[in-house]
PDB file of N, CA, C and O in Angstrom:
ATOM      1  N   MET A   1      -8.555   9.053 -31.630  1.00  0.00           N
ATOM      2  CA  MET A   1      -8.472   8.245 -31.111  1.00  0.00           C
ATOM      3  C   MET A   1     -10.366   8.817 -30.089  1.00  0.00           C
ATOM      4  O   MET A   1     -10.817   9.935 -30.342  1.00  0.00           O
ATOM      5  N   HIS A   2     -11.024   8.013 -29.227  1.00  0.00           N
ATOM      6  CA  HIS A   2     -12.210   8.632 -30.120  1.00  0.00           C
ATOM      7  C   HIS A   2     -11.760  10.145 -28.281  1.00  0.00           C
ATOM      8  O   HIS A   2     -10.739  10.402 -27.643  1.00  0.00           O
ATOM      9  N   SER A   3     -13.183  10.637 -28.226  1.00  0.00           N
ATOM     10  CA  SER A   3     -13.211  11.865 -27.204  1.00  0.00           C
ATOM     11  C   SER A   3     -13.155  11.166 -25.827  1.00  0.00           C
ATOM     12  O   SER A   3     -12.300  11.516 -25.012  1.00  0.00           O
ATOM     13  N   SER A   4     -14.314   9.885 -25.458  1.00  0.00           N
ATOM     14  CA  SER A   4     -14.160   9.556 -24.259  1.00  0.00           C
ATOM     15  C   SER A   4     -13.129   8.654 -24.114  1.00  0.00           C
ATOM     16  O   SER A   4     -12.496   8.725 -23.061  1.00  0.00           O
ATOM     17  N   ILE A   5     -12.838   7.889 -24.861  1.00  0.00           N
ATOM     18  CA  ILE A   5     -11.219   7.648 -24.307  1.00  0.00           C
ATOM     19  C   ILE A   5     -10.173   8.724 -23.968  1.00  0.00           C
ATOM     20  O   ILE A   5      -9.235   8.412 -23.234  1.00  0.00           O
ATOM     21  N   ILE A   6     -10.260   9.764 -24.377  1.00  0.00           N
ATOM     22  CA  ILE A   6      -9.371  10.760 -23.976  1.00  0.00           C
ATOM     23  C   ILE A   6      -9.888  11.522 -22.730  1.00  0.00           C
ATOM     24  O   ILE A   6      -9.125  12.039 -21.913  1.00  0.00           O
ATOM     25  N   GLY A   7     -11.323  11.555 -22.638  1.00  0.00           N
ATOM     26  CA  GLY A   7     -11.673  11.916 -20.997  1.00  0.00           C
ATOM     27  C   GLY A   7     -11.318  11.075 -20.427  1.00  0.00           C
ATOM     28  O   GLY A   7     -10.772  11.468 -19.396  1.00  0.00           O
ATOM     29  N   LYS A   8     -11.321   9.750 -20.554  1.00  0.00           N
ATOM     30  CA  LYS A   8     -11.394   8.757 -20.030  1.00  0.00           C
ATOM     31  C   LYS A   8      -9.411   8.950 -19.083  1.00  0.00           C
ATOM     32  O   LYS A   8      -8.952   8.871 -17.943  1.00  0.00           O
ATOM     33  N   ILE A   9      -9.031   9.151 -20.131  1.00  0.00           N
ATOM     34  CA  ILE A   9      -7.398   8.908 -19.686  1.00  0.00           C
ATOM     35  C   ILE A   9      -7.082  10.721 -18.746  1.00  0.00           C
ATOM     36  O   ILE A   9      -6.326  10.843 -17.783  1.00  0.00           O
ATOM     37  N   ASP A  10      -7.678  11.572 -19.215  1.00  0.00           N
ATOM     38  CA  ASP A  10      -7.704  12.613 -18.550  1.00  0.00           C
ATOM     39  C   ASP A  10      -8.171  12.725 -17.386  1.00  0.00           C
ATOM     40  O   ASP A  10      -7.724  13.539 -16.577  1.00  0.00           O
ATOM     41  N   LYS A  11      -9.291  11.793 -17.103  1.00  0.00           N
ATOM     42  CA  LYS A  11      -9.608  11.164 -15.666  1.00  0.00           C
ATOM     43  C   LYS A  11      -9.385  10.394 -14.922  1.00  0.00           C
ATOM     44  O   LYS A  11      -9.643  10.225 -13.731  1.00  0.00           O
ATOM     45  N   ALA A  12      -8.667   9.687 -15.955  1.00  0.00           N
ATOM     46  CA  ALA A  12      -7.187   8.460 -14.681  1.00  0.00           C
ATOM     47  C   ALA A  12      -6.389   9.522 -14.138  1.00  0.00           C
ATOM     48  O   ALA A  12      -6.409   9.677 -12.917  1.00  0.00           O
ATOM     49  N   LYS A  13      -5.469  10.513 -15.078  1.00  0.00           N
ATOM     50  CA  LYS A  13      -4.642  11.095 -14.852  1.00  0.00           C
ATOM     51  C   LYS A  13      -5.035  12.014 -13.584  1.00  0.00           C
ATOM     52  O   LYS A  13      -4.003  12.100 -12.918  1.00  0.00           O
ATOM     53  N   ARG A  14      -5.594  12.406 -13.243  1.00  0.00           N
ATOM     54  CA  ARG A  14      -6.274  13.598 -11.872  1.00  0.00           C
ATOM     55  C   ARG A  14      -5.998  12.395 -10.939  1.00  0.00           C
ATOM     56  O   ARG A  14      -4.956  12.381 -10.282  1.00  0.00           O
ATOM     57  N   TYR A  15      -7.220  11.015 -10.827  1.00  0.00           N
ATOM     58  CA  TYR A  15      -7.514  10.663 -10.143  1.00  0.00           C
ATOM     59  C   TYR A  15      -6.019   9.847  -9.519  1.00  0.00           C
ATOM     60  O   TYR A  15      -6.053   9.390  -8.377  1.00  0.00           O
ATOM     61  N   ALA A  16      -4.549   9.700 -10.498  1.00  0.00           N
ATOM     62  CA  ALA A  16      -3.751   9.327 -10.015  1.00  0.00           C
ATOM     63  C   ALA A  16      -3.164  10.223  -9.093  1.00  0.00           C
ATOM     64  O   ALA A  16      -2.553   9.917  -8.069  1.00  0.00           O
ATOM     65  N   GLU A  17      -3.418  11.454  -9.573  1.00  0.00           N
ATOM     66  CA  GLU A  17      -2.834  12.423  -8.774  1.00  0.00           C
ATOM     67  C   GLU A  17      -3.563  13.133  -6.904  1.00  0.00           C
ATOM     68  O   GLU A  17      -3.177  13.872  -5.998  1.00  0.00           O
ATOM     69  N   GLU A  18      -4.498  12.475  -7.173  1.00  0.00           N
ATOM     70  CA  GLU A  18      -5.619  12.330  -5.663  1.00  0.00           C
ATOM     71  C   GLU A  18      -5.599  11.158  -5.210  1.00  0.00           C
ATOM     72  O   GLU A  18      -6.409  10.264  -5.458  1.00  0.00           O
ATOM     73  N   LYS A  19      -4.308  11.097  -4.259  1.00  0.00           N
ATOM     74  CA  LYS A  19      -4.531   9.655  -3.334  1.00  0.00           C
ATOM     75  C   LYS A  19      -4.898   9.468  -2.575  1.00  0.00           C
ATOM     76  O   LYS A  19      -4.746   8.473  -1.866  1.00  0.00           O
ATOM     77  N   ASP A  20      -5.911  10.908  -2.345  1.00  0.00           N
ATOM     78  CA  ASP A  20      -7.391  10.654  -0.943  1.00  0.00           C
ATOM     79  C   ASP A  20      -8.197   9.343  -1.620  1.00  0.00           C
ATOM     80  O   ASP A  20      -9.091   8.620  -1.179  1.00  0.00           O
ATOM     81  N   ARG A  21      -7.618   9.364  -2.631  1.00  0.00           N
ATOM     82  CA  ARG A  21      -9.917   8.977  -3.750  1.00  0.00           C
ATOM     83  C   ARG A  21      -9.014   7.047  -3.065  1.00  0.00           C
ATOM     84  O   ARG A  21      -9.591   5.964  -3.161  1.00  0.00           O
ATOM     85  N   VAL A  22      -8.021   7.194  -2.646  1.00  0.00           N
ATOM     86  CA  VAL A  22      -7.600   5.277  -2.623  1.00  0.00           C
ATOM     87  C   VAL A  22      -7.230   4.928  -0.819  1.00  0.00           C
ATOM     88  O   VAL A  22      -6.550   5.614  -0.057  1.00  0.00           O
ATOM     89  N   SER A  23      -7.817   3.874  -0.590  1.00  0.00           N
ATOM     90  CA  SER A  23      -7.712   3.367   0.821  1.00  0.00           C
ATOM     91  C   SER A  23      -7.764   1.966   0.761  1.00  0.00           C
ATOM     92  O   SER A  23      -8.699   1.192   0.966  1.00  0.00           O
ATOM     93  N   ILE A  24      -6.150   1.704   0.322  1.00  0.00           N
ATOM     94  CA  ILE A  24      -5.642  -0.164   0.562  1.00  0.00           C
ATOM     95  C   ILE A  24      -6.352  -0.420   1.833  1.00  0.00           C
ATOM     96  O   ILE A  24      -6.665   0.630   2.393  1.00  0.00           O
ATOM     97  N   THR A  25      -6.698  -1.482   2.452  1.00  0.00           N
ATOM     98  CA  THR A  25      -6.726  -2.559   3.048  1.00  0.00           C
ATOM     99  C   THR A  25      -6.562  -3.517   3.336  1.00  0.00           C
ATOM    100  O   THR A  25      -6.955  -4.044   4.377  1.00  0.00           O
ATOM    101  N   SER A  26      -5.677  -4.188   2.129  1.00  0.00           N
ATOM    102  CA  SER A  26      -5.481  -5.172   1.842  1.00  0.00           C
ATOM    103  C   SER A  26      -4.549  -5.348   0.806  1.00  0.00           C
ATOM    104  O   SER A  26      -4.936  -5.000  -0.309  1.00  0.00           O
ATOM    105  N   LEU A  27      -2.545  -6.154   0.983  1.00  0.00           N
ATOM    106  CA  LEU A  27      -1.889  -6.131   0.471  1.00  0.00           C
ATOM    107  C   LEU A  27      -1.032  -7.522   0.586  1.00  0.00           C
ATOM    108  O   LEU A  27      -0.977  -8.462   1.378  1.00  0.00           O
ATOM    109  N   ARG A  28      -0.370  -7.127  -0.675  1.00  0.00           N
ATOM    110  CA  ARG A  28       0.474  -8.837  -0.557  1.00  0.00           C
ATOM    111  C   ARG A  28       1.585  -7.712  -2.019  1.00  0.00           C
ATOM    112  O   ARG A  28       1.267  -6.929  -2.914  1.00  0.00           O
ATOM    113  N   ALA A  29       3.043  -8.341  -1.435  1.00  0.00           N
ATOM    114  CA  ALA A  29       3.987  -8.072  -2.720  1.00  0.00           C
ATOM    115  C   ALA A  29       5.030  -9.100  -2.164  1.00  0.00           C
ATOM    116  O   ALA A  29       5.130  -9.869  -1.208  1.00  0.00           O
ATOM    117  N   THR A  30       5.640  -8.776  -3.083  1.00  0.00           N
ATOM    118  CA  THR A  30       7.084  -9.332  -3.551  1.00  0.00           C
ATOM    119  C   THR A  30       7.896  -8.045  -3.147  1.00  0.00           C
ATOM    120  O   THR A  30       7.592  -7.146  -3.931  1.00  0.00           O
ATOM    121  N   PHE A  31       9.078  -7.503  -1.950  1.00  0.00           N
ATOM    122  CA  PHE A  31       9.733  -7.286  -1.983  1.00  0.00           C
ATOM    123  C   PHE A  31      11.381  -7.344  -2.358  1.00  0.00           C
ATOM    124  O   PHE A  31      12.020  -7.873  -1.448  1.00  0.00           O
ATOM    125  N   GLN A  32      12.251  -6.886  -3.574  1.00  0.00           N
ATOM    126  CA  GLN A  32      13.304  -7.182  -3.615  1.00  0.00           C
ATOM    127  C   GLN A  32      14.175  -6.367  -2.526  1.00  0.00           C
ATOM    128  O   GLN A  32      13.982  -5.154  -2.607  1.00  0.00           O
ATOM    129  N   GLY A  33      15.283  -6.842  -1.318  1.00  0.00           N
ATOM    130  CA  GLY A  33      15.206  -6.483  -0.877  1.00  0.00           C
ATOM    131  C   GLY A  33      17.082  -6.410  -1.790  1.00  0.00           C
ATOM    132  O   GLY A  33      17.210  -6.666  -2.987  1.00  0.00           O
ATOM    133  N   ASP A  34      18.676  -5.889  -0.565  1.00  0.00           N
ATOM    134  CA  ASP A  34      19.968  -5.893  -0.874  1.00  0.00           C
ATOM    135  C   ASP A  34      20.511  -7.285  -0.901  1.00  0.00           C
ATOM    136  O   ASP A  34      21.677  -7.444  -1.263  1.00  0.00           O
ATOM    137  N   HIS A  35      19.625  -8.520  -0.481  1.00  0.00           N
ATOM    138  CA  HIS A  35      19.696  -9.649  -0.118  1.00  0.00           C
ATOM    139  C   HIS A  35      19.310 -10.894  -0.789  1.00  0.00           C
ATOM    140  O   HIS A  35      19.911 -11.825  -1.326  1.00  0.00           O
ATOM    141  N   ASN A  36      17.722 -10.476  -0.499  1.00  0.00           N
ATOM    142  CA  ASN A  36      16.622 -11.167  -0.547  1.00  0.00           C
ATOM    143  C   ASN A  36      15.412 -10.946  -0.841  1.00  0.00           C
ATOM    144  O   ASN A  36      14.839  -9.922  -0.468  1.00  0.00           O
ATOM    145  N   ALA A  37      14.808 -11.928  -1.597  1.00  0.00           N
ATOM    146  CA  ALA A  37      13.313 -11.313  -2.067  1.00  0.00           C
ATOM    147  C   ALA A  37      12.602 -11.624  -0.794  1.00  0.00           C
ATOM    148  O   ALA A  37      13.013 -12.558  -0.106  1.00  0.00           O
ATOM    149  N   TYR A  38      11.756 -11.047  -0.490  1.00  0.00           N
ATOM    150  CA  TYR A  38      10.666 -10.918   1.154  1.00  0.00           C
ATOM    151  C   TYR A  38       9.022 -10.788   0.476  1.00  0.00           C
ATOM    152  O   TYR A  38       8.588 -10.018  -0.382  1.00  0.00           O
ATOM    153  N   ALA A  39       8.326 -11.916   1.281  1.00  0.00           N
ATOM    154  CA  ALA A  39       7.033 -11.489   1.301  1.00  0.00           C
ATOM    155  C   ALA A  39       5.913 -10.458   2.156  1.00  0.00           C
ATOM    156  O   ALA A  39       5.288 -11.017   3.057  1.00  0.00           O
ATOM    157  N   VAL A  40       5.675  -9.205   1.951  1.00  0.00           N
ATOM    158  CA  VAL A  40       5.599  -8.185   2.572  1.00  0.00           C
ATOM    159  C   VAL A  40       3.503  -8.571   2.566  1.00  0.00           C
ATOM    160  O   VAL A  40       2.741  -9.230   1.858  1.00  0.00           O
ATOM    161  N   GLY A  41       3.410  -7.933   3.460  1.00  0.00           N
ATOM    162  CA  GLY A  41       1.857  -8.414   3.629  1.00  0.00           C
ATOM    163  C   GLY A  41       1.433  -6.751   4.163  1.00  0.00           C
ATOM    164  O   GLY A  41       2.210  -5.948   4.679  1.00  0.00           O
ATOM    165  N   PHE A  42      -0.502  -6.479   3.761  1.00  0.00           N
ATOM    166  CA  PHE A  42      -0.936  -5.284   5.447  1.00  0.00           C
ATOM    167  C   PHE A  42      -1.999  -6.212   4.228  1.00  0.00           C
ATOM    168  O   PHE A  42      -2.152  -6.537   3.050  1.00  0.00           O
ATOM    169  N   GLU A  43      -2.686  -6.309   6.059  1.00  0.00           N
ATOM    170  CA  GLU A  43      -3.907  -6.979   6.844  1.00  0.00           C
ATOM    171  C   GLU A  43      -4.324  -6.567   7.770  1.00  0.00           C
ATOM    172  O   GLU A  43      -3.538  -6.285   8.674  1.00  0.00           O
ATOM    173  N   SER A  44      -5.675  -6.365   7.935  1.00  0.00           N
ATOM    174  CA  SER A  44      -6.349  -5.560   9.437  1.00  0.00           C
ATOM    175  C   SER A  44      -6.376  -4.649   9.576  1.00  0.00           C
ATOM    176  O   SER A  44      -7.434  -4.093   9.869  1.00  0.00           O
ATOM    177  N   GLY A  45      -5.155  -3.950   9.436  1.00  0.00           N
ATOM    178  CA  GLY A  45      -4.099  -2.428   9.962  1.00  0.00           C
ATOM    179  C   GLY A  45      -2.778  -3.173   9.692  1.00  0.00           C
ATOM    180  O   GLY A  45      -2.098  -2.571   8.861  1.00  0.00           O
ATOM    181  N   SER A  46      -2.251  -4.239  10.123  1.00  0.00           N
ATOM    182  CA  SER A  46      -1.448  -4.152   9.976  1.00  0.00           C
ATOM    183  C   SER A  46      -0.202  -4.945   9.212  1.00  0.00           C
ATOM    184  O   SER A  46      -0.391  -5.893   8.450  1.00  0.00           O
ATOM    185  N   TRP A  47       1.321  -4.307   9.599  1.00  0.00           N
ATOM    186  CA  TRP A  47       1.922  -4.964   8.279  1.00  0.00           C
ATOM    187  C   TRP A  47       2.487  -6.647   9.006  1.00  0.00           C
ATOM    188  O   TRP A  47       2.545  -6.942  10.200  1.00  0.00           O
ATOM    189  N   HIS A  48       2.831  -7.499   7.825  1.00  0.00           N
ATOM    190  CA  HIS A  48       3.877  -8.656   8.253  1.00  0.00           C
ATOM    191  C   HIS A  48       4.828  -8.964   6.903  1.00  0.00           C
ATOM    192  O   HIS A  48       4.307  -8.957   5.788  1.00  0.00           O
ATOM    193  N   CYS A  49       6.194  -9.223   7.075  1.00  0.00           N
ATOM    194  CA  CYS A  49       6.876  -9.730   6.834  1.00  0.00           C
ATOM    195  C   CYS A  49       7.919 -10.996   7.378  1.00  0.00           C
ATOM    196  O   CYS A  49       8.373 -11.417   8.442  1.00  0.00           O
ATOM    197  N   GLU A  50       8.000 -11.411   5.411  1.00  0.00           N
ATOM    198  CA  GLU A  50       8.705 -12.903   6.588  1.00  0.00           C
ATOM    199  C   GLU A  50      10.376 -12.569   6.475  1.00  0.00           C
ATOM    200  O   GLU A  50      11.099 -13.543   6.267  1.00  0.00           O
ATOM    201  N   CYS A  51      10.984 -11.290   6.598  1.00  0.00           N
ATOM    202  CA  CYS A  51      11.846 -10.866   7.188  1.00  0.00           C
ATOM    203  C   CYS A  51      12.483 -11.465   8.957  1.00  0.00           C
ATOM    204  O   CYS A  51      11.763 -11.685   9.931  1.00  0.00           O
ATOM    205  N   ARG A  52      14.193 -11.618   8.879  1.00  0.00           N
ATOM    206  CA  ARG A  52      14.288 -12.127  10.349  1.00  0.00           C
ATOM    207  C   ARG A  52      14.266 -11.000  10.552  1.00  0.00           C
ATOM    208  O   ARG A  52      14.155 -11.268  11.748  1.00  0.00           O
ATOM    209  N   SER A  53      14.263  -9.343  10.537  1.00  0.00           N
ATOM    210  CA  SER A  53      14.027  -8.167  11.524  1.00  0.00           C
ATOM    211  C   SER A  53      12.588  -8.292  11.500  1.00  0.00           C
ATOM    212  O   SER A  53      12.428  -8.655  12.665  1.00  0.00           O
ATOM    213  N   PHE A  54      11.485  -8.253  11.030  1.00  0.00           N
ATOM    214  CA  PHE A  54      10.514  -8.596  10.820  1.00  0.00           C
ATOM    215  C   PHE A  54      10.064  -9.373  12.415  1.00  0.00           C
ATOM    216  O   PHE A  54       9.561  -8.952  13.457  1.00  0.00           O
ATOM    217  N   LEU A  55      10.437 -10.386  12.045  1.00  0.00           N
ATOM    218  CA  LEU A  55      10.479 -11.303  12.575  1.00  0.00           C
ATOM    219  C   LEU A  55      11.166 -11.755  14.270  1.00  0.00           C
ATOM    220  O   LEU A  55      10.831 -12.594  15.106  1.00  0.00           O
ATOM    221  N   THR A  56      12.192 -10.779  14.210  1.00  0.00           N
ATOM    222  CA  THR A  56      12.853 -10.495  15.621  1.00  0.00           C
ATOM    223  C   THR A  56      12.304  -8.970  16.296  1.00  0.00           C
ATOM    224  O   THR A  56      12.217  -8.994  17.524  1.00  0.00           O
ATOM    225  N   ARG A  57      11.992  -7.884  15.740  1.00  0.00           N
ATOM    226  CA  ARG A  57      11.254  -6.577  15.740  1.00  0.00           C
ATOM    227  C   ARG A  57       9.682  -6.362  15.831  1.00  0.00           C
ATOM    228  O   ARG A  57       8.902  -5.793  16.597  1.00  0.00           O
ATOM    229  N   GLY A  58       9.644  -6.776  15.179  1.00  0.00           N
ATOM    230  CA  GLY A  58       7.927  -6.755  14.648  1.00  0.00           C
ATOM    231  C   GLY A  58       7.719  -5.429  13.525  1.00  0.00           C
ATOM    232  O   GLY A  58       6.640  -4.915  13.230  1.00  0.00           O
ATOM    233  N   MET A  59       8.867  -5.107  13.084  1.00  0.00           N
ATOM    234  CA  MET A  59       9.071  -3.996  12.472  1.00  0.00           C
ATOM    235  C   MET A  59      10.603  -4.368  11.342  1.00  0.00           C
ATOM    236  O   MET A  59      11.621  -4.933  11.742  1.00  0.00           O
ATOM    237  N   CYS A  60      10.338  -3.817   9.769  1.00  0.00           N
ATOM    238  CA  CYS A  60      11.507  -3.752   8.858  1.00  0.00           C
ATOM    239  C   CYS A  60      12.024  -2.727   8.370  1.00  0.00           C
ATOM    240  O   CYS A  60      11.645  -1.591   8.654  1.00  0.00           O
ATOM    241  N   SER A  61      12.960  -2.996   7.571  1.00  0.00           N
ATOM    242  CA  SER A  61      12.678  -1.662   6.400  1.00  0.00           C
ATOM    243  C   SER A  61      12.023  -1.865   5.108  1.00  0.00           C
ATOM    244  O   SER A  61      12.126  -0.999   4.239  1.00  0.00           O
ATOM    245  N   HIS A  62      11.166  -3.249   4.855  1.00  0.00           N
ATOM    246  CA  HIS A  62      10.853  -3.643   3.172  1.00  0.00           C
ATOM    247  C   HIS A  62       9.427  -2.983   3.783  1.00  0.00           C
ATOM    248  O   HIS A  62       8.863  -2.273   2.950  1.00  0.00           O
ATOM    249  N   THR A  63       8.460  -3.125   5.603  1.00  0.00           N
ATOM    250  CA  THR A  63       7.291  -2.370   5.610  1.00  0.00           C
ATOM    251  C   THR A  63       7.345  -0.967   5.980  1.00  0.00           C
ATOM    252  O   THR A  63       6.274  -0.386   6.158  1.00  0.00           O
ATOM    253  N   MET A  64       8.299  -0.421   6.104  1.00  0.00           N
ATOM    254  CA  MET A  64       9.192   0.902   5.924  1.00  0.00           C
ATOM    255  C   MET A  64       8.775   1.474   4.917  1.00  0.00           C
ATOM    256  O   MET A  64       8.015   2.319   4.444  1.00  0.00           O
ATOM    257  N   ALA A  65       9.820   0.439   4.685  1.00  0.00           N
ATOM    258  CA  ALA A  65       9.570   1.793   3.045  1.00  0.00           C
ATOM    259  C   ALA A  65       8.153   1.341   2.026  1.00  0.00           C
ATOM    260  O   ALA A  65       7.640   2.154   1.257  1.00  0.00           O
ATOM    261  N   LEU A  66       7.891   0.591   2.110  1.00  0.00           N
ATOM    262  CA  LEU A  66       6.367   0.317   1.544  1.00  0.00           C
ATOM    263  C   LEU A  66       5.080   1.399   2.254  1.00  0.00           C
ATOM    264  O   LEU A  66       4.230   2.087   1.689  1.00  0.00           O
ATOM    265  N   HIS A  67       5.269   1.265   3.167  1.00  0.00           N
ATOM    266  CA  HIS A  67       3.952   2.559   4.307  1.00  0.00           C
ATOM    267  C   HIS A  67       4.329   4.109   3.580  1.00  0.00           C
ATOM    268  O   HIS A  67       3.379   4.853   3.334  1.00  0.00           O
ATOM    269  N   ARG A  68       6.180   4.703   3.145  1.00  0.00           N
ATOM    270  CA  ARG A  68       6.058   5.533   2.637  1.00  0.00           C
ATOM    271  C   ARG A  68       6.283   5.128   1.302  1.00  0.00           C
ATOM    272  O   ARG A  68       6.661   6.011   0.532  1.00  0.00           O
ATOM    273  N   MET A  69       6.185   4.380   1.014  1.00  0.00           N
ATOM    274  CA  MET A  69       5.653   4.988  -0.176  1.00  0.00           C
ATOM    275  C   MET A  69       4.350   4.511  -0.722  1.00  0.00           C
ATOM    276  O   MET A  69       4.083   4.602  -1.920  1.00  0.00           O
ATOM    277  N   LEU A  70       3.571   4.022   0.131  1.00  0.00           N
ATOM    278  CA  LEU A  70       2.315   4.584  -0.018  1.00  0.00           C
ATOM    279  C   LEU A  70       0.851   5.524   1.292  1.00  0.00           C
ATOM    280  O   LEU A  70      -0.245   5.392   1.837  1.00  0.00           O
ATOM    281  N   GLU A  71       1.870   6.290   1.119  1.00  0.00           N
ATOM    282  CA  GLU A  71       1.428   6.960   2.617  1.00  0.00           C
ATOM    283  C   GLU A  71       0.605   7.550   2.168  1.00  0.00           C
ATOM    284  O   GLU A  71       0.702   7.795   0.966  1.00  0.00           O
ATOM    285  N   GLY A  72      -1.000   8.227   3.179  1.00  0.00           N
ATOM    286  CA  GLY A  72      -2.369   8.402   3.047  1.00  0.00           C
ATOM    287  C   GLY A  72      -2.864   7.590   2.038  1.00  0.00           C
ATOM    288  O   GLY A  72      -3.679   8.174   1.325  1.00  0.00           O
ATOM    289  N   MET A  73      -2.606   6.258   1.696  1.00  0.00           N
ATOM    290  CA  MET A  73      -3.070   4.882   1.137  1.00  0.00           C
ATOM    291  C   MET A  73      -3.335   3.902   1.560  1.00  0.00           C
ATOM    292  O   MET A  73      -4.095   3.082   1.043  1.00  0.00           O
ATOM    293  N   VAL A  74      -2.664   3.783   2.751  1.00  0.00           N
ATOM    294  CA  VAL A  74      -2.822   2.973   3.559  1.00  0.00           C
ATOM    295  C   VAL A  74      -4.110   2.309   4.472  1.00  0.00           C
ATOM    296  O   VAL A  74      -3.555   2.191   5.564  1.00  0.00           O
ATOM    297  N   ALA A  75      -4.669   2.108   4.547  1.00  0.00           N
ATOM    298  CA  ALA A  75      -5.764   2.321   5.918  1.00  0.00           C
ATOM    299  C   ALA A  75      -5.355   2.030   6.909  1.00  0.00           C
ATOM    300  O   ALA A  75      -4.701   0.987   6.904  1.00  0.00           O
ATOM    301  N   SER A  76      -5.548   2.943   8.583  1.00  0.00           N
ATOM    302  CA  SER A  76      -4.965   2.355   9.208  1.00  0.00           C
ATOM    303  C   SER A  76      -5.938   1.268  10.005  1.00  0.00           C
ATOM    304  O   SER A  76      -6.748   0.608   9.353  1.00  0.00           O
ATOM    305  N   SER A  77      -5.804   1.087  11.675  1.00  0.00           N
ATOM    306  CA  SER A  77      -6.568  -0.096  12.282  1.00  0.00           C
ATOM    307  C   SER A  77      -8.167   1.428  12.394  1.00  0.00           C
ATOM    308  O   SER A  77      -9.378   1.427  12.176  1.00  0.00           O
ATOM    309  N   GLN A  78      -7.423   2.168  12.721  1.00  0.00           N
ATOM    310  CA  GLN A  78      -8.814   2.459  13.117  1.00  0.00           C
ATOM    311  C   GLN A  78      -9.681   3.447  11.858  1.00  0.00           C
ATOM    312  O   GLN A  78     -10.199   4.554  12.007  1.00  0.00           O
ATOM    313  N   ASP A  79      -9.618   2.720  10.802  1.00  0.00           N
ATOM    314  CA  ASP A  79     -10.094   3.503   9.577  1.00  0.00           C
ATOM    315  C   ASP A  79     -10.418   2.479   9.200  1.00  0.00           C
ATOM    316  O   ASP A  79     -10.980   2.665   8.121  1.00  0.00           O
ATOM    317  N   LEU A  80     -10.400   0.797   9.600  1.00  0.00           N
ATOM    318  CA  LEU A  80     -11.190  -0.249   9.115  1.00  0.00           C
ATOM    319  C   LEU A  80     -12.457  -0.105  10.444  1.00  0.00           C
ATOM    320  O   LEU A  80     -13.622   0.023  10.069  1.00  0.00           O
ATOM    321  N   VAL A  81     -12.211  -0.129  11.703  1.00  0.00           N
ATOM    322  CA  VAL A  81     -13.541   0.287  12.665  1.00  0.00           C
ATOM    323  C   VAL A  81     -14.668   0.699  11.769  1.00  0.00           C
ATOM    324  O   VAL A  81     -14.679   1.750  11.129  1.00  0.00           O
ATOM    325  N   PRO A  82     -15.813  -0.392  11.772  1.00  0.00           N
ATOM    326  CA  PRO A  82     -17.455   0.609  11.130  1.00  0.00           C
ATOM    327  C   PRO A  82     -17.760   2.063  11.745  1.00  0.00           C
ATOM    328  O   PRO A  82     -17.734   2.231  12.965  1.00  0.00           O
ATOM    329  N   ALA A  83     -17.918   2.626  11.263  1.00  0.00           N
ATOM    330  CA  ALA A  83     -18.756   4.135  12.490  1.00  0.00           C
ATOM    331  C   ALA A  83     -20.322   3.622  12.882  1.00  0.00           C
ATOM    332  O   ALA A  83     -21.162   3.150  12.116  1.00  0.00           O
ATOM    333  N   ILE A  84     -20.416   3.850  14.190  1.00  0.00           N
ATOM    334  CA  ILE A  84     -21.769   4.107  14.342  1.00  0.00           C
ATOM    335  C   ILE A  84     -22.945   5.076  14.358  1.00  0.00           C
ATOM    336  O   ILE A  84     -24.082   4.664  14.584  1.00  0.00           O
TER     337      ILE A  84
END
């Protein structure tokens, strides 16, 4: 394997450990719950899910789980406001 490829692999491993390098501002995913699969999204600092719980309460286990999985990488609404 070329040394340049080895260097890129090493760099990728280091980047993967440094979550603060990533700021997710938009996301669409399918979350497989215990009973059904749900479309979950993150846009403009807000989570959305098509499950009944989210539609009635504005929160659900699917969005909370993704938020935990992506902790430190999902941009808050404050992060989306440009600095003056």
